N, C-alpha and C positions, 0 to 999 in steps of 0.2 A: 721539105717546106721550111721556110725561114720566117719566123715571126718578126714583125716590124715594131716590137715593143722594146723600150729601153728605160732604165731608171734615170732619175735626174742626175745622179753621180756619173753614170755611164755616158750620158749625153754631154755633160760638162767636160769629161775626160777626152772624148772624141773632138769636141770643139777646141780644146786646148791644143791637142795634137795638130789639128788643122791650122790653127793660128801660128804655132811654132814652125811648122813646115813652111808655111807661106810667107811669114814675116821675118823669120830668122834664118832657118836652114837654107831655103832656096836662094835668097840674096847672097849668102856667103858662098854657096857652091857656084852661083853664076859669076861671081868675082873670080873664083879660081879658074873657071872655064875661060873667061876672058883673058886672064893673065897667061894661062897655058897656051892659048891660041896665038897670043902675041909673040911667042917664042919661035914660031916658024912651023916646020914640018909637023903636021898633026898626026900623020900616020904612025909615027914611032914615038909619039909623046904620051907617056903613060899617065901623066897628070891630066892631060886633056881627055884622054879616053875614059879614065876612071870617073872623072867628074861629070862628063857628059852622060855616062851611064847612071850615075847617082842623080843627076838632074831629071832624067827620064823616070827613075823610080819615085822621086819626090812628086813629079807631076802626075804620075799614075795614082799615087796614094791621095793626093789632093783632090783629084777628080772623083775617086771613090768616096772619100769622106764627105765631099759636098753633096753628092747624090744620096748617100746614106743618111746624112743629117736631115735632108729634106723628106726622106721616106719614113723615118722612124717616128713613133708616137711616144712621147714621154709620159710615163705612168708615175704619178706622185703618190706618196702614202696618203691614205685616208683612214681616219679613226674607225670607220665602219668595217675595215678589214680585220681588226683585232679579233683574235680567237680562231681565225680560220687561215688556211694556207692560200695565199694569193701571190701574184707577181710582186717581187721585191722582198718576200719574207725570208727570214733566217729560220731554218727548220732543223731541229735536232731529232734524229730518228734512231731506232734500235731494232735489230732483228732478234729472232728467237735464240740465237747463239750468244747474245749479249754484245755483239759488235755495234758500236755507235758511230754515227756520222753527223756532222753539222755542216750545212751549206746554205747558200743564198740562191734563190731562184731569180734569175735575171735574163736579159735578152741575149741572143747569140753573139752580139758584138762585144759583150762585156766579159766573157769567160776566159779570154786569153790572158795568161799571166796570173791567174787566180786558181789555186787548187781547191778553194772552198766555194766556188761559184759553179752552178749548173744552169744550162740553158732551159728556158721555158719549154723548148721543143723536145727535151729529153724524155724518155719513157718514165724516169723517176719523177720528174716534175709533173708530168701529166697525171700520174697516179696519185700524187699528193694534193693536187688542186682541190680546193673547197673542203678539205678534211680539217678536223679539229684535234686538239690534244686528246690522247688515248684512243683515237681512231687507228685502224690499221689500213695500210695501202698495199695492194697487190701489184707488184711491178713485173711486167713481162721482160725476161732476159733470154739470151740465146740458150741458156741451160735450163730454162723453165721459169715458172713464176716464183717470185720471192716475196715474202711478206715482211713489211717494216711497220713498226709502231711509232706513232708520233709522240714524243716526250715533251717538246717545247716548241712554241712558235713566237717569234718576236719580229718587229719591224725596224728596230734601231739597234746599233751596236752596243 
């Protein structure tokens, strides 16, 4: 299951990617395809073949982003969230062995390229939701249940 939630920052980032692909990258690749096609034999023209493939990749990503941006719901920070773990929270946790982790709970579209973001759909995030500082969260893992203690919750960097 994929949750259709996204932070304001995540939404803006996807929107920027869409605008870049549609307004800058696609027109540039289209010019290259046109130029390469004008050279003649397309079957052995590497520029033509590569850029046509790149154009298909761009179009596929643009279609995905347009559909995704329509489907997601932006969740903005609310002061009522303070003190508890909800969507968009930065959470600092610690286990019994003293191992500490800090991460942000975000939508599944936002986790790529971020080592410190986890999806709201993950078992860890699900176990932490609605908890407060000093609460413990029992997280199901393939190796059994693990207990983590919440040390800090914040909603701003």
